[in-house]
C-alpha positions as CSV (number, residue, x, y, z in Angstrom):
1,M,-5.8,20.6,6.4
2,T,-4.3,24.0,6.6
3,G,-1.6,25.9,4.8
4,P,-0.8,26.2,1.1
5,Y,-0.7,22.4,0.5
6,P,-4.1,20.6,0.6
7,Y,-2.5,17.2,1.4
8,P,-3.8,14.9,4.1
9,G,-1.6,14.5,7.1
10,S,-3.3,11.3,8.3
11,M,-1.8,7.8,8.0
12,V,-5.3,6.4,7.8
13,V,-6.2,8.6,4.8
14,I,-3.1,7.6,2.8
15,T,-3.5,3.9,3.7
16,E,-7.2,3.9,2.7
17,L,-6.3,5.6,-0.6
18,L,-3.9,2.8,-1.4
19,Q,-6.5,0.2,-0.3
20,D,-9.1,1.9,-2.5
21,K,-6.7,2.0,-5.4
22,I,-6.0,-1.8,-5.2
23,I,-9.7,-2.6,-4.6
24,G,-10.6,-0.7,-7.8
25,N,-8.3,-2.8,-9.9
26,A,-8.5,-6.2,-8.1
27,A,-10.2,-8.0,-10.9
28,N,-7.7,-6.8,-13.5
29,F,-4.4,-7.9,-12.0
30,I,-2.4,-10.7,-13.6
31,I,-3.9,-13.0,-10.9
32,P,-7.3,-11.5,-10.2
33,F,-8.9,-11.4,-6.8
34,T,-12.1,-9.8,-5.3
35,E,-12.4,-6.5,-3.4
36,D,-13.4,-8.7,-0.4
37,D,-9.8,-10.0,-0.4
38,V,-8.2,-6.6,0.2
39,Y,-7.9,-5.6,3.9
40,Y,-7.0,-2.5,5.9
41,G,-4.2,-3.9,8.1
42,D,-2.7,-7.4,8.4
43,Q,-5.1,-10.2,9.2
44,D,-4.7,-13.3,11.5
45,R,-6.9,-15.4,9.2
46,I,-6.8,-15.3,5.5
47,P,-10.1,-16.8,4.1
48,R,-9.0,-16.9,0.4
49,T,-6.0,-16.3,-1.6
50,P,-4.6,-14.3,-3.1
51,S,-5.3,-11.7,-0.5
52,V,-3.8,-8.3,0.0
53,C,-3.4,-6.5,3.3
54,I,-2.5,-2.8,3.4
55,E,-0.6,-2.3,6.7
56,P,0.1,1.2,8.0
57,G,3.7,1.4,9.0
58,E,5.3,4.7,10.0
59,K,4.7,8.4,9.5
60,T,7.6,10.7,10.2
61,R,7.5,14.5,10.2
62,E,10.3,17.1,9.8
63,L,10.1,20.8,9.9
64,E,10.6,22.3,6.5
65,G,9.9,25.9,6.0
66,S,7.8,28.4,7.8
67,P,5.4,29.0,9.2
68,N,5.4,25.6,10.8
69,M,5.6,23.7,7.4
70,T,6.4,20.0,7.8
71,K,7.4,17.3,5.4
72,N,5.5,14.0,6.1
73,T,6.9,10.7,5.0
74,F,4.5,7.7,5.1
75,T,5.7,4.1,5.0
76,I,2.9,1.6,4.3
77,Y,3.3,-2.1,3.7
78,I,1.3,-4.0,1.0
79,L,1.3,-7.7,2.1
80,I,0.3,-10.3,-0.5
81,Y,-0.7,-13.8,0.6
82,H,-1.0,-16.7,-1.8
83,N,-1.6,-20.4,-1.0
84,K,-2.9,-22.6,-3.8
85,A,-3.1,-26.4,-4.1
86,Q,-0.5,-26.7,-6.8
87,D,3.2,-27.0,-7.3
88,I,4.9,-24.7,-4.8
89,Q,7.2,-23.2,-7.5
90,L,4.1,-22.1,-9.4
91,T,2.5,-20.6,-6.3
92,R,5.8,-18.7,-5.5
93,K,5.9,-17.4,-9.1
94,E,2.3,-16.3,-9.1
95,C,2.8,-14.4,-5.8
96,D,5.9,-12.7,-7.2
97,Q,4.1,-11.9,-10.5
98,L,1.1,-10.4,-8.6
99,A,3.4,-8.3,-6.4
100,Y,5.1,-6.9,-9.5
101,D,1.8,-6.2,-11.1
102,I,0.5,-4.3,-8.1
103,E,3.8,-2.4,-7.9
104,Q,3.5,-1.3,-11.6
105,Y,-0.1,-0.3,-11.1
106,I,0.8,1.9,-8.1
107,H,3.5,3.6,-10.2
108,Q,0.9,4.7,-12.7
109,D,-0.3,7.2,-10.1
110,L,2.7,8.7,-8.3
111,Q,0.6,11.4,-6.7
112,L,-2.1,9.0,-5.4
113,K,-4.9,11.0,-7.2
114,N,-7.0,7.8,-7.5
115,G,-8.6,8.9,-10.7
116,G,-9.3,12.4,-9.4
117,T,-7.5,15.7,-10.0
118,T,-6.3,16.4,-6.4
119,P,-2.9,14.9,-5.5
120,N,-2.7,13.4,-2.0
121,V,1.1,13.0,-2.0
122,I,3.9,15.0,-3.8
123,H,5.2,11.7,-4.8
124,G,4.8,8.1,-3.7
125,Y,6.3,4.8,-5.0
126,V,7.1,1.2,-4.1
127,K,10.6,1.4,-2.5
128,S,11.1,-2.4,-2.1
129,N,9.5,-5.7,-3.1
130,E,10.4,-8.6,-0.8
131,S,9.5,-12.2,-1.6
132,G,9.1,-14.7,1.3
133,Y,6.7,-16.9,3.2
134,T,4.6,-16.7,6.3
135,F,2.8,-19.1,8.7
136,K,-0.6,-18.0,9.9
137,Q,-2.9,-20.2,11.9
138,G,-0.7,-23.2,11.0
139,T,-0.9,-22.6,7.3
140,L,2.1,-21.7,5.1
141,Y,1.5,-18.8,2.7
142,R,3.8,-17.6,-0.1
143,T,4.1,-13.9,0.5
144,A,5.4,-10.7,-0.9
145,R,5.8,-7.4,0.9
146,L,5.8,-4.2,-1.0
147,T,7.1,-1.1,0.9
148,Y,5.3,2.0,-0.3
149,V,6.8,5.4,0.6
150,G,4.8,8.6,0.1
151,L,5.8,12.2,0.8
152,N,3.7,15.3,1.3
153,K,3.6,18.6,3.2
154,T,1.3,20.0,5.8
155,S,1.4,22.9,8.3
156,L,1.3,22.6,12.1
157,P,-1.0,25.0,13.8
158,L,0.3,28.5,14.6
159,A,1.0,29.1,18.3
């Protein structure tokens, strides 16, 4: 990290910070799960539900100021999978409740400090919350996809 802003420019770092944030509160969500059920990246097989996958999406960079200052925008998807042997309406409702609960929890730390004092983004928030379903390995899961967008600034090396 260089320049006046001590922000990370890495998609991996921002994704792991979100993953760590969710792992740290997994047992306290409206529908609790274990830290073993939070994954970096989407998974082909989901051993238990609910499970949460933090999927890196896109990082864009625009020049903004000098010398060589850039604005970085990170898009990261938080995928929630739920499949319980119960009424399908209840499973859908539980998945949507968990998605909302995670969204509200993320919004308590808009600079992604994760309990520390150093901000990792200027601001970050859940931009959208989509409800749906997914087939994986022949199994139907009720799902929710949260789209997280975080913004920070870094400097490119001087030529």
